[in-house]
N, C-alpha and C positions, 0 to 999 in steps of 0.2 A: 582665569586663576593661574597662578605660577606655583607649581608644586616644589616641595623641597628636593624630591628625587623622582626621576622618571626611569623605570626599569623596562627595557625592551626585551620581551621574552619571559618565560616563567618556569624554565625547567631547572635542571640541577645547578646550573651556574647563577641562575636568578633567585631561586628559593631562599637561601641563606641571607642573601642581601635583603630581600623583602622582609624575612622574619626578623632579622636583627634590627634594621633601621626603622621599621614600623613600631617595634616594641621600644625603641629609644625615644619615640615621640615625633619623629619626622613624618611629614606628609608625603606618602609614597603613592605614586600612580604607576600601574602596570599596563603596558600596551601589548597585548597578546593577540596574535594573528588569528587563532582559532576560538572555539567555543569553551564554556565552562561546563564540562560534563560532571555529573554526579556519579556516585558508586552504582547507583541502579542503571546507569547507562552503559556500563561496562559488561556487556554480554560475552559469552564465549561462542559467538557466531563466526565461524571460519570464513564463510563467504564474505561478510561484511568487513571483518577486521583485517585479515591477512591476504584475501584475494581481490577484494575491491577497495581495500585501505581507506575506509570511511573517515579516518581522522586526519587524513591528508588531502590537499587539493588535487584535483584531477590533473594528470601529467600534460594533457593537451592544452589545459589553461596555464599551468604554472610548472614549467619543466627546468631542467638544467641541460647543458651541453657537456659532453665528456670528450676528451682527447686521449686516444691510446696510440701507441706506436706500433703501426701495423705496416709491414712490407717496407721497412726503413724509412717511414715517414709518419708525421703526426697526423692523424685522422680524427676529425671532429664529427659527432653525431648527437642529436637531440634525444634525451631520455625517453621521450614519448614513443620513439621507435623500438625501444628494447624493453620498456617497463622497469628499468633500473631506477629506483626512486631513492633520491638523497633526502627527501622530506621525511622526518622521523616522528611526526605527531604535532599537528598544529592544534593545541589545546592547552588549557591551563594545566601546568605541570610538564608539558613537553613530552620528550621521549623518556623521561624518568617514569612515566606511567606504565611503560611497556618493557622495561629492563627485567632481567632475570635476577638481578640483585646480587651478582657476585661481587663482594666489597673486600678487595684486596688493597692494601696500602702499597705504595711505591716503597722501595728500599733505600737506605742511605746511598748506595752507589748509583742508584738510578739518577740522582741529582748531579752526578759528576762523571758521566760516561766518557767524556773527552779526556778528562785526567786519568781515568782508570784504564781505558783501552786504546786511547789515541784516536785520531780521526780516520775513519774508513775512507778509502778512495772514492772520490765523486760525492762524498756526503757533506752535509752542514751540521754535523754533530757539535753541540757546544755544552758546556756545563750550565746548570741552572744558576741564576743569580741568588737563589735561597738554598737552605740545606734542608735535609729530613728533620733536623731539630726544630726548624722554623715552622714545620707543618705538624709535628707530632701532637701537640696540644689540640690541634683542630680536628685531626683525624679522631682523637680520643673524644673530643666533645661531639662530633658528628655521630659516632657510634651510639652515643647516649640520646641525642636528640632525635635522630632519624629512626634509631632502633635497629641494632644489628644482633642476629642470633648466631651463635656458633660456639666452638670450643677451640681455644688457642692451641695450636699444634707446636711441638717442639721438633725443629729440624734446623739443619745447618745455616739456612739463609732467613731465619725468622728475624724480623726487624725489631728494634727495641720498643717496649710499650710502657706507658705510665700506668695503665690499668691492667691488672693481671688477667682479667677475664672479660669476655664480651657481656654487655648488659642483659641479654636474653639467653636463655638455654638454647642449645642446638635444636634445630628443627628435626622431626622424626625422619629416620633414614630408611631406604629401601633395603631389603635383605641382600641385595647383590653387594652391598658394601662389605659383607663379610668375605665374599669371594675376591673382591678387590684388595682387601686388606692382607689376606692370606697370600696371594699371588705377589703383592708388593713386598711382603716380608721375605719371601723366597727369592726375590731378585735384588733385595737389599735397597729398595726404594723407600724413601721416607714419605708416607702419605700425609697430605695436608688436608684437614677437614675444612670444607668451604664455609666462610662466614657470609651470611646473606642479610641483606637489607629487608628482611621479612620477619615480623615479630612472631615469636612462638607462643606468646601469651598476650592477651588483651591489655591495653593500657590507655586510659583517658577516653578519647572518642574512637579509638581504633580496636577493632576485634583481632583476634589471633588468626593465623593462617588455617584455612580448612582444607588445604592439599587437594586443590581442584586439578592439579597437573596442567594448568594453563597459566604459566607466569610469563615467559618470554613472549613478546608481541601483543600480550593482552593486558588491559587495565584491571586492577584488583577490586573486586566488589565487596570485600570484607574490611578494607582499610589496613590490611596487614603489611602490604608492600610500602616501603619508605619512599614513595614518590614525593616530589616537591609540593605537589597539590595537597596531598594528604598530611604529610608530616610537618610542613612549614607554612604553606599559604592558608589553609583552613585555620590554624592558630593564629596566624597574623591578622586575619580578618577581625578577630575579636577585639583588637586593639582600637578599632574605629579610626585608625590612621591610614588605612589602606583602601585605595580605589582601584577597581579593575575594569579596564575597557576591553572588551573582547571584540573579535572580528576587526581588529585594528592592524592593518598590513602597513608597517612603517616602510616608506620608500626613500626618505631623505632626512639627514640631519643638517640643520642650518646654523651657521656660525655667524658671529659678529666681528668687528674690527679687532678686538682683543683675542681673536682666534679661540673663543669659547663657544660651546654649543648653547644656543638660546631656545631651540625648539626642535621638535620632531614632526615631520609631515607624514601623515597616514592616511590610508584609504579605508573607508567603511566597507561593509559587506556589499553595499550597492555601488561601490566605486566612487563615492563622494570624498573630496579631498578636505582633511581637516588638519589643525595644527595644535600641538600641545606644548606648553612652556614649562620649564623646570630650571632649577638652579644647578642640579648635578644629574648627569646621565650615566646609566649603566646599560651596557650592551651585552646581551646574552642570548642571542638568537641561534646558537649552534654554529660551529666553526665556518661552514660554507656560506650560510646566509649572513653571518656577521661580516665577512670580508666582502661579500657582495654589496651590502648596505654602505659600508665605508667607501668602497670604490665608486658607488653610484652617487655618493653625496659630494659632488664637485662644485665649488664656488671659487670666488677670486682669492680667497685665502688658501684653498686647497684644490688647485686645478687637477691634481691626480686623485682626488678622493680625500675625505677627512682622515687626518692623522697619517697621511701617506705622502707627504713632501720627501721622505726618505726612501720612498718606493719599496717599502718592506711589507705593506698589507698584502695579504693573500699568499705570501711566500711560505715555503716549508710546511705545507699541509700534510697532516698525519693521519693514518688509520691504524689498523692493526693487521699485520701480515700473519700469515699461517695457513689455516684450512682444517680439515677434519679427517680423522681416521676412524673407521667404523668397523664394528665386529657384531655378529649376531649370536644371541644366546638362545638355548632351548632347554628343555627338561633334562638333557644329557649332561649338562653342565651345572644346573641348579634346579631343585624342585620345582615343578611347574606352579604350584600354589604360591611359593615365594616369588618366583619370577613375575608373576602376573599381578602381583600386589599393586593396586592403583595409587597414584597421587604422590607417594613419598619421594623425598629428594635423594639423589645419589651423593651429592656434597662431598666429593673427593677430587684431589688435584695432585698432580706431581710437580714439585718445585725444586727438586734436587738439582736440576739443570739451568736454574735461573741465572746463574753466573758460572762460567768456566774459567780456567786459567788464560785461555787464548782469546775468547770472545764472550760478549753478552748472549746468553742463551734465552730462555723463556719458560713458559709454564704450559701444562696441559690441564684442561678442566674436563671432568667426566659428567656428562649428562645423557639421559636417554633421548633417543629421536623424539622430535616434537610430536605432541599428541595429536595434532591436526589430522583427522581421519581422511579428509579429501585429499590432502597432500600425500599422505601415506599410500592410500589406495592407487593414486595416480602412477606410482612407480611400477605397479604390477599390470598395467594395461597392455604391454606389448608381449608378443610371444617370444619366449626365450630362444627358440630354434630359428626364428625368423623375425628380426627387429622391425621388419617393415610391416608386420601384420598385427592387427589388434587381437588380443585375447578376449574372447566372449563366452557367454553361457556357463555351464557348469564348471568348466575348467578354470574360468575366472573366479567364480564363486568359491571354489575350493581353495584356491590360492589365497584369497583374501581372508577366508576363514581361518586358515592355518596361520597366516601371518599375524592377525589381530589376536588370536587366542592361544598361540603356542610358542611365539618368539617375541623377543625385544631386541632392538638395535641399540647398542651403546656407542655414544659419539665421544671420541676424544678430541676436544676442541683445542687447537694449537694457538697460543698467543706468543708472538715474538715482536720485538721493537719494529716499527715501520721507520726506516732510516730516512731523515729529512734529506732533501736533495733539490737540486735546481729544476728538475723536471715534475715536481709535485707541488702544484699551486692552484690558487683560485684567481680567475681574472673575469672581466666582463667584456662582452662583444656587442656593439651597438646593432649588429645585424640579427641578433637573437633577443627577442623580447617576449615577455608573458602578455597575457590578455589585457594587462593594465598599461602596457606600453613601457614597462621597466626592463631594462637589460637583465638577463638572467645570468646566474652564476656559470662560468665555464670552468670545469674542473679537469686539470691535467693530471693524468695517472702515470707518474714515472717512479718505478721501484729499481732497487739494486739487486744484483745477483746475490749479494751477501744475505739478503732477507730470506731468499728461498733456500739458501744453504742452511741457515739456522732453523728455518721451519722443517726442512727435511730431516735434520739432526734430531729434532723433537719428535718428528713422526716416527723415526726409528725406535725411539723409547716407547712410544705408544703401541706400536706393533708388538713389540717384545712383551709388554704387559698383557695385551689381549691374548697373545698366544699362550702366555703362562695361565691365563684365566680359563683357557678352552674355548675361546670364541671361534666361530665359523665365518667364512666368506669375508675375511678381513680386507678392507679396501682403504686406500690412502688417496686423498684428494688435496694436495697441497697447491696453493696458488697465491701469487703476490698481489692479486686484485684487491681493492680495499673492501671492507666491510662497511657499507653505506650508513649503518647505524652507529659506527664507531668513528667519530670525527674530532680532530684536535688540530692545533697549529693554525698558521695564517696570520696571527698576531702575536707572535712569540714575545715573551718579556725578556729583558736583560738590561745591563747597565749601560750599554753603548747605544745612544739614540740613532747612530748611523747603521746599526746592524740589528735593531729590534723596534718594535711598534710601541711596547709598554715598558714601564719601569718595574722594579720588583714588586711593587704593590698593585700592579695591573692597571696603572694610570697611564693614559697615553702620553708619551713624551712631548707630543706637539699640542696637546689639548688638555688644559689643566683640569677641566670638570668633566672628564670622560674616562670611565673605566670599563674594561672588557673582562668579564667573568665567567664565560663559558670555556670550553676546552681550547679555544683559540691561543690562549696564553702559553700553552706547553711547547717548549723547544724540542723535547723528546717525550715519548709516550709511555715508557715503561713496557712491560710484558704482561700487563694486566688490563682489563676494561678500564676506561678512563673515568667513569662516573664518580667513584668514590673520591678521587683526587680532585675532581671539578667541584664537587660539593665542599670538600674540606678547604680548598684554597678560597672559594667564595666566602666561607666563614672568616678566613684570615683577612680577606680584603675588606669585609664588613667591620671588622674590629679596627682596622686602620681608619676607615671612613668615619666611624663613631667618634674616634678620639681627635680627628682632624677636620671635621666637616665645615667649620667656618673658614678654614684656611683654604679650602678647596673650591669654594663657590665664588 
């Protein structure tokens, strides 16, 4: 059978395509590397989910290599040596199952950073080929389709909106927000209330949030979280135009003499090789794996990999630079009964410094320390007076009891733009292969001094607020290393085929029937998590494909 559309991946970049094209009547087939889990499969088992990472392949079998600049040279090491995992969920819905759901739009000036601030030394900053106005209707549509809860905040950098309010009322907030709001007002900070892709009221097949306190890193067992699986793929299945093939590890895209893709070669769970044919192909495997697949798909038409005759595939990989500032709160700053209220969201951010006159700034998101008890307890196992000795017995018990029942740690998560540069890219190396014999992705991590400077600037604002709130033991951990779960770039879109992989509709310049709709398309990342923009852009691309399908195949 030849499908109308083959979608590789099923996360945020794939979901809107699947949803829209199957509703249009096209026969869509999804190739997903992982399983199709149901709500009942999403337990809050810390050992399984975050310490053994059951939704990802074992690193010994399927790893990456990472290059870091150490002692004035680039040093490469496999991730199975460190446990640093760039896989973010091999399952239907991908990493959107495990997001915390911070859904911030990019701002108009995010689309034209080069024009606004100029090019930073050693950077590859460019303006986007589209504007905020091109995206606004899709941001708005997504808020309604995915389901975003919140309250629109009035502050200096608020972006234009066609809808006055979010479609769902704000989620219930933790009492500490009163302390945050008071301290912010005293410092003249404009607090932004966090919009989340988590519904506060039940709708259709989805139930409202039940405030489990386990959002980030965990799948949602109520259907409240707006994952691609829950909000888009499950409804798309009702069209009877969607076929999903799970445990399908795509290893190569095959082209014909017209330089069109005619099929995808994939491996089954047992390692058997199969081929799927389609008229149109959508690649949305997350940024690192998308570049890897294109680079590994070499043939006589594309000796450097599919869509890579211009040698741009893999370049300008993005993450989110920043770090975390933490402060501890106890009953001296807020009544203990209020402080220990379980489950409710903080839902507060600082965005006053998103733009400055001299440079692009960023934002700070406020969240409590992750609820994982094993992770939390692990921090207390060492003796404070002698870090080489383990703390045991009653002393350890008392310390754990006090921490878990009398204090809470508030994290100030810093988000700043990761500046694209020549030393941040994905490549493949024939020396390093997974258990199937396929070259793994090599990730070079090159960051600019500028990124750390901006992050430290934001950390200073965070420290100021925590002090005003009365926090104790304030610590700052700012680092330019990437967040492995925040990936973008590698197949940036643009108007110049010599300097980009995709056109403004995310169609490959060199391959007419190939689109890339995960975060790979982004030339710059903004100072917010990427997921909302990836979702919205995928809806934008789906709209273009619906109107032009016959001319694309």
